[in-house]
N, CA, C and O atoms as a CHARMM CRD file, in Angstrom:
* protein
*
  200
    1    1 MET  N     80.30500 181.55000  83.25200 PROA 1      0.00000
    2    1 MET  CA    81.61800 182.08100  83.03200 PROA 1      0.00000
    3    1 MET  C     82.75000 181.23500  83.51100 PROA 1      0.00000
    4    1 MET  O     82.98100 180.37400  84.36000 PROA 1      0.00000
    5    2 ARG  N     83.40500 181.96600  82.45500 PROA 2      0.00000
    6    2 ARG  CA    84.54200 181.12200  81.53400 PROA 2      0.00000
    7    2 ARG  C     85.86100 181.16000  82.26300 PROA 2      0.00000
    8    2 ARG  O     86.47700 182.20000  82.02800 PROA 2      0.00000
    9    3 VAL  N     86.37300 180.46200  82.94800 PROA 3      0.00000
   10    3 VAL  CA    88.11200 180.63800  83.74000 PROA 3      0.00000
   11    3 VAL  C     89.04800 180.02900  82.60400 PROA 3      0.00000
   12    3 VAL  O     88.87400 178.85400  82.28100 PROA 3      0.00000
   13    4 SER  N     89.95000 180.72800  82.04400 PROA 4      0.00000
   14    4 SER  CA    90.81400 180.20700  81.55600 PROA 4      0.00000
   15    4 SER  C     91.62400 178.87200  82.27500 PROA 4      0.00000
   16    4 SER  O     91.58100 179.01800  83.49700 PROA 4      0.00000
   17    5 LYS  N     92.26200 177.76500  81.93500 PROA 5      0.00000
   18    5 LYS  CA    92.71300 176.89600  82.42200 PROA 5      0.00000
   19    5 LYS  C     94.58500 176.98600  83.14000 PROA 5      0.00000
   20    5 LYS  O     95.08600 176.54100  84.17300 PROA 5      0.00000
   21    6 ARG  N     95.02200 177.61200  82.22500 PROA 6      0.00000
   22    6 ARG  CA    96.10100 178.16600  82.18500 PROA 6      0.00000
   23    6 ARG  C     96.38400 179.18200  83.31000 PROA 6      0.00000
   24    6 ARG  O     97.51700 179.52400  83.64800 PROA 6      0.00000
   25    7 CYS  N     94.79400 179.79600  84.06000 PROA 7      0.00000
   26    7 CYS  CA    95.87800 180.90800  85.13600 PROA 7      0.00000
   27    7 CYS  C     95.17900 180.58600  86.57000 PROA 7      0.00000
   28    7 CYS  O     94.55000 181.37700  87.27200 PROA 7      0.00000
   29    8 GLY  N     95.42800 179.35600  86.79100 PROA 8      0.00000
   30    8 GLY  CA    95.55300 178.07000  88.38300 PROA 8      0.00000
   31    8 GLY  C     94.01500 177.52600  88.65700 PROA 8      0.00000
   32    8 GLY  O     93.15800 177.97500  87.89500 PROA 8      0.00000
   33    9 SER  N     93.71100 176.85800  89.39400 PROA 9      0.00000
   34    9 SER  CA    92.97800 176.28400  89.60700 PROA 9      0.00000
   35    9 SER  C     91.48000 176.98900  90.01400 PROA 9      0.00000
   36    9 SER  O     91.30900 178.12100  90.46700 PROA 9      0.00000
   37   10 LEU  N     90.47900 175.98700  89.71500 PROA 10     0.00000
   38   10 LEU  CA    89.06200 176.11900  90.35400 PROA 10     0.00000
   39   10 LEU  C     88.88400 176.60900  91.80400 PROA 10     0.00000
   40   10 LEU  O     88.01700 177.21900  92.43000 PROA 10     0.00000
   41   11 ASP  N     89.90500 176.15200  92.01900 PROA 11     0.00000
   42   11 ASP  CA    89.33400 176.28600  94.09700 PROA 11     0.00000
   43   11 ASP  C     90.14700 177.24500  94.82500 PROA 11     0.00000
   44   11 ASP  O     89.85800 177.63100  95.95800 PROA 11     0.00000
   45   12 ALA  N     91.24300 177.65700  94.12200 PROA 12     0.00000
   46   12 ALA  CA    91.31700 179.29700  94.42500 PROA 12     0.00000
   47   12 ALA  C     90.12200 180.12800  94.50900 PROA 12     0.00000
   48   12 ALA  O     89.75400 180.59900  95.58500 PROA 12     0.00000
   49   13 TYR  N     89.33500 180.37700  93.11600 PROA 13     0.00000
   50   13 TYR  CA    88.53000 180.96100  92.94500 PROA 13     0.00000
   51   13 TYR  C     87.85400 180.61200  93.41100 PROA 13     0.00000
   52   13 TYR  O     87.39900 181.57800  94.02200 PROA 13     0.00000
   53   14 ASP  N     87.35100 179.85700  93.63400 PROA 14     0.00000
   54   14 ASP  CA    85.34600 179.26900  94.02000 PROA 14     0.00000
   55   14 ASP  C     86.03300 180.15200  95.63200 PROA 14     0.00000
   56   14 ASP  O     85.12000 180.79100  96.15600 PROA 14     0.00000
   57   15 ARG  N     87.69100 180.29600  96.59600 PROA 15     0.00000
   58   15 ARG  CA    87.60200 180.49100  97.55700 PROA 15     0.00000
   59   15 ARG  C     87.63000 182.46000  97.50900 PROA 15     0.00000
   60   15 ARG  O     86.99800 183.31200  98.13400 PROA 15     0.00000
   61   16 ILE  N     88.09000 182.48900  97.04900 PROA 16     0.00000
   62   16 ILE  CA    88.63700 184.11800  96.86500 PROA 16     0.00000
   63   16 ILE  C     86.72400 184.73100  96.07200 PROA 16     0.00000
   64   16 ILE  O     86.33000 185.89400  95.98800 PROA 16     0.00000
   65   17 ALA  N     86.13700 183.74000  95.73800 PROA 17     0.00000
   66   17 ALA  CA    84.38900 184.17700  95.54200 PROA 17     0.00000
   67   17 ALA  C     83.43700 183.63100  96.84200 PROA 17     0.00000
   68   17 ALA  O     82.22600 183.79400  96.99800 PROA 17     0.00000
   69   18 ASN  N     84.34100 182.97600  97.65900 PROA 18     0.00000
   70   18 ASN  CA    83.48400 182.91400  99.03100 PROA 18     0.00000
   71   18 ASN  C     83.47400 184.03000  99.56900 PROA 18     0.00000
   72   18 ASN  O     82.47800 184.57500 100.04200 PROA 18     0.00000
   73   19 GLU  N     84.83000 184.56300  99.53500 PROA 19     0.00000
   74   19 GLU  CA    85.71400 185.28100 100.44000 PROA 19     0.00000
   75   19 GLU  C     84.92600 186.87500 100.47000 PROA 19     0.00000
   76   19 GLU  O     84.88500 187.57300 101.48300 PROA 19     0.00000
   77   20 ILE  N     84.19400 187.34500  98.84300 PROA 20     0.00000
   78   20 ILE  CA    83.88600 188.55700  98.43100 PROA 20     0.00000
   79   20 ILE  C     82.56200 187.96800  98.67400 PROA 20     0.00000
   80   20 ILE  O     81.76000 188.84200  99.00200 PROA 20     0.00000
   81   21 SER  N     81.98200 186.61700  98.62100 PROA 21     0.00000
   82   21 SER  CA    80.54300 186.87100  99.02200 PROA 21     0.00000
   83   21 SER  C     79.69500 187.48200 100.47600 PROA 21     0.00000
   84   21 SER  O     78.50700 187.75700 100.64300 PROA 21     0.00000
   85   22 LEU  N     81.12300 187.56200 101.59300 PROA 22     0.00000
   86   22 LEU  CA    80.82700 187.23500 103.11100 PROA 22     0.00000
   87   22 LEU  C     80.32600 189.05700 102.80100 PROA 22     0.00000
   88   22 LEU  O     79.14800 189.38500 102.94400 PROA 22     0.00000
   89   23 LEU  N     81.08700 189.77800 102.50200 PROA 23     0.00000
   90   23 LEU  CA    81.64600 191.71800 102.31700 PROA 23     0.00000
   91   23 LEU  C     79.78800 191.82300 101.95300 PROA 23     0.00000
   92   23 LEU  O     78.99900 191.26800 101.18800 PROA 23     0.00000
   93   24 LYS  N     79.74200 192.87000 103.00900 PROA 24     0.00000
   94   24 LYS  CA    78.39300 193.35600 102.92900 PROA 24     0.00000
   95   24 LYS  C     77.45400 194.14700 102.55700 PROA 24     0.00000
   96   24 LYS  O     76.22700 194.21900 102.62200 PROA 24     0.00000
   97   25 ASP  N     79.25300 195.33600 101.71900 PROA 25     0.00000
   98   25 ASP  CA    78.59800 196.15100 100.77300 PROA 25     0.00000
   99   25 ASP  C     78.46600 195.56000  99.38100 PROA 25     0.00000
  100   25 ASP  O     79.51600 195.00800  99.05100 PROA 25     0.00000
  101   26 GLN  N     77.64800 195.50700  98.58800 PROA 26     0.00000
  102   26 GLN  CA    77.32000 195.49300  97.20700 PROA 26     0.00000
  103   26 GLN  C     77.96800 196.49200  96.61900 PROA 26     0.00000
  104   26 GLN  O     77.37400 196.54300  95.54200 PROA 26     0.00000
  105   27 SER  N     78.76600 197.30700  96.58900 PROA 27     0.00000
  106   27 SER  CA    79.02300 197.66200  95.27600 PROA 27     0.00000
  107   27 SER  C     80.39500 197.04700  95.57600 PROA 27     0.00000
  108   27 SER  O     80.53400 195.97700  94.98400 PROA 27     0.00000
  109   28 ILE  N     81.38000 197.38400  96.27100 PROA 28     0.00000
  110   28 ILE  CA    82.96400 196.66100  96.76300 PROA 28     0.00000
  111   28 ILE  C     83.09300 195.25400  96.67900 PROA 28     0.00000
  112   28 ILE  O     84.17500 194.72700  96.93700 PROA 28     0.00000
  113   29 GLN  N     81.68600 194.31100  96.20300 PROA 29     0.00000
  114   29 GLN  CA    82.06500 193.25100  96.09200 PROA 29     0.00000
  115   29 GLN  C     81.69700 193.01900  94.60900 PROA 29     0.00000
  116   29 GLN  O     81.92500 191.88300  94.19500 PROA 29     0.00000
  117   30 VAL  N     81.13300 193.96200  93.68600 PROA 30     0.00000
  118   30 VAL  CA    80.19000 194.09500  92.82800 PROA 30     0.00000
  119   30 VAL  C     82.30700 194.35500  91.82900 PROA 30     0.00000
  120   30 VAL  O     82.74000 193.89000  90.77500 PROA 30     0.00000
  121   31 LEU  N     82.88300 195.15800  92.75800 PROA 31     0.00000
  122   31 LEU  CA    84.38400 195.83500  92.17000 PROA 31     0.00000
  123   31 LEU  C     85.16400 194.73900  92.18300 PROA 31     0.00000
  124   31 LEU  O     86.06300 194.51000  91.37500 PROA 31     0.00000
  125   32 LEU  N     84.70600 193.78000  93.45000 PROA 32     0.00000
  126   32 LEU  CA    86.15200 192.94400  93.48500 PROA 32     0.00000
  127   32 LEU  C     86.10600 191.69500  93.07900 PROA 32     0.00000
  128   32 LEU  O     87.02500 190.89200  93.23300 PROA 32     0.00000
  129   33 LYS  N     84.56600 191.35900  92.30100 PROA 33     0.00000
  130   33 LYS  CA    84.02400 190.23600  91.35100 PROA 33     0.00000
  131   33 LYS  C     84.80400 190.47500  89.81000 PROA 33     0.00000
  132   33 LYS  O     85.27700 189.61800  89.06400 PROA 33     0.00000
  133   34 ASN  N     84.74400 192.04200  89.63200 PROA 34     0.00000
  134   34 ASN  CA    84.76000 191.96000  88.16900 PROA 34     0.00000
  135   34 ASN  C     86.42400 192.06300  88.15100 PROA 34     0.00000
  136   34 ASN  O     86.93100 191.23300  87.39600 PROA 34     0.00000
  137   35 VAL  N     87.62100 193.16600  89.03400 PROA 35     0.00000
  138   35 VAL  CA    88.46800 192.81400  89.31100 PROA 35     0.00000
  139   35 VAL  C     89.18800 191.02100  89.19500 PROA 35     0.00000
  140   35 VAL  O     90.18400 190.77100  88.51600 PROA 35     0.00000
  141   36 VAL  N     88.72400 190.38000  89.68900 PROA 36     0.00000
  142   36 VAL  CA    89.22200 189.01100  89.61400 PROA 36     0.00000
  143   36 VAL  C     88.63600 188.28900  88.10000 PROA 36     0.00000
  144   36 VAL  O     89.26900 187.74000  87.19800 PROA 36     0.00000
  145   37 ASN  N     87.70000 188.45600  88.20000 PROA 37     0.00000
  146   37 ASN  CA    87.60100 188.38500  86.54300 PROA 37     0.00000
  147   37 ASN  C     88.31000 189.17400  85.33100 PROA 37     0.00000
  148   37 ASN  O     88.30300 188.72500  84.18500 PROA 37     0.00000
  149   38 LEU  N     88.85700 190.26000  85.64900 PROA 38     0.00000
  150   38 LEU  CA    89.39700 190.52300  85.40400 PROA 38     0.00000
  151   38 LEU  C     90.92500 189.76900  84.80600 PROA 38     0.00000
  152   38 LEU  O     91.37300 189.64000  83.66700 PROA 38     0.00000
  153   39 LEU  N     91.46700 189.34500  86.22500 PROA 39     0.00000
  154   39 LEU  CA    93.21300 188.55600  85.97900 PROA 39     0.00000
  155   39 LEU  C     93.08900 188.02000  85.49100 PROA 39     0.00000
  156   39 LEU  O     94.00600 187.48500  84.86800 PROA 39     0.00000
  157   40 PHE  N     91.23500 187.55200  85.29400 PROA 40     0.00000
  158   40 PHE  CA    91.46300 185.40500  85.19100 PROA 40     0.00000
  159   40 PHE  C     91.85600 185.66300  84.22800 PROA 40     0.00000
  160   40 PHE  O     92.91600 185.17400  83.83500 PROA 40     0.00000
  161   41 ARG  N     90.85400 186.87500  83.20500 PROA 41     0.00000
  162   41 ARG  CA    90.28100 187.37000  81.94600 PROA 41     0.00000
  163   41 ARG  C     92.09900 187.67600  80.88500 PROA 41     0.00000
  164   41 ARG  O     92.30700 187.31900  79.72500 PROA 41     0.00000
  165   42 ASN  N     92.70600 188.12900  81.46000 PROA 42     0.00000
  166   42 ASN  CA    94.07500 188.02000  81.06300 PROA 42     0.00000
  167   42 ASN  C     95.39000 187.07900  81.28800 PROA 42     0.00000
  168   42 ASN  O     96.50000 187.09100  80.75600 PROA 42     0.00000
  169   43 GLY  N     94.73900 186.17000  82.41000 PROA 43     0.00000
  170   43 GLY  CA    95.85800 185.20600  82.75500 PROA 43     0.00000
  171   43 GLY  C     97.16200 185.34500  83.86800 PROA 43     0.00000
  172   43 GLY  O     98.20900 184.75400  84.13200 PROA 43     0.00000
  173   44 PHE  N     96.10600 186.94200  84.49700 PROA 44     0.00000
  174   44 PHE  CA    97.80200 187.24200  85.08400 PROA 44     0.00000
  175   44 PHE  C     97.17400 186.82100  86.56100 PROA 44     0.00000
  176   44 PHE  O     98.05500 186.43700  87.33000 PROA 44     0.00000
  177   45 PHE  N     96.33100 186.81600  86.91200 PROA 45     0.00000
  178   45 PHE  CA    95.47500 185.14000  88.07700 PROA 45     0.00000
  179   45 PHE  C     97.07700 184.51300  88.61700 PROA 45     0.00000
  180   45 PHE  O     97.55900 184.96200  89.65700 PROA 45     0.00000
  181   46 PHE  N     97.61300 183.74500  88.02900 PROA 46     0.00000
  182   46 PHE  CA    98.26400 182.42500  88.60200 PROA 46     0.00000
  183   46 PHE  C     99.68000 183.60200  89.10500 PROA 46     0.00000
  184   46 PHE  O     99.92600 183.84000  90.28700 PROA 46     0.00000
  185   47 VAL  N    100.32000 184.09800  88.14600 PROA 47     0.00000
  186   47 VAL  CA   100.99600 184.65700  88.86300 PROA 47     0.00000
  187   47 VAL  C    101.11300 185.84700  89.98000 PROA 47     0.00000
  188   47 VAL  O    102.10200 186.11700  90.66000 PROA 47     0.00000
  189   48 ILE  N     99.94500 186.42900  89.98300 PROA 48     0.00000
  190   48 ILE  CA    99.53400 186.94800  91.46500 PROA 48     0.00000
  191   48 ILE  C     99.14500 186.25500  92.61900 PROA 48     0.00000
  192   48 ILE  O     99.52100 186.39100  93.78300 PROA 48     0.00000
  193   49 TYR  N     98.10300 185.27400  91.97400 PROA 49     0.00000
  194   49 TYR  CA    97.60400 184.37800  93.36900 PROA 49     0.00000
  195   49 TYR  C     99.09800 182.42700  93.99100 PROA 49     0.00000
  196   49 TYR  O     99.12400 181.52000  94.82300 PROA 49     0.00000
  197   50 PHE  N     99.75200 182.84100  93.07300 PROA 50     0.00000
  198   50 PHE  CA   101.28700 182.14000  93.16000 PROA 50     0.00000
  199   50 PHE  C    103.16400 182.68900  93.41200 PROA 50     0.00000
  200   50 PHE  O    104.05900 181.84300  93.41800 PROA 50     0.00000
């Protein structure tokens, strides 16, 4: 998984990934992972998270 450095810290990504992994519903888990990955790829995560 490639994450652009301009998008913020990997610690923030790991924190979100850990919270997502706690979800029981697999479909929701996959959906949220896709959304987070999309935000990282487009560089919007820094604005949203901070």
